[in-house]
C-alpha positions, 0 to 999 in steps of 0.5 A: 500500500502506498503512503498516499493510500495508507494516509487516506485510510488513516485519515478515515480511521482518525474521524472519531465520534468525539471532536476531542479525539479528532483534533488530536488524531487528524493533525498527528497523521498529517504532521507526524505519522510519516516520520515515525518508525515502522514499529511506531506506525504499527502502534499508532494504527493499533491505537486507532482500533481502540474504542472512543471511550477508552481513548478519551479516558487515556487522552484526558488523563482519567485513566492510564492505558495498561498496554505500555506501547499504547500508553507510550503512543498516547504520551507521545501524541499528547507531547506534540499537542500545541495548546 
């Protein structure tokens, strides 16, 4: 799959049911995804398979993700957020 096809698929997967998640994921895919290692890309894609309530809790700091790789990716994304 080409990078263009993969980014289109990821953009679609980043469209969530919660605006709070959209504003985190969409810029991340556009600005950072292609600079990640293959392993990090796989972790990000796995993160997108999680349910919105879980993601919301992790990104808002209400809960910590028990999966170390996913938690590292959550923290990485949060570290890139410009407030």
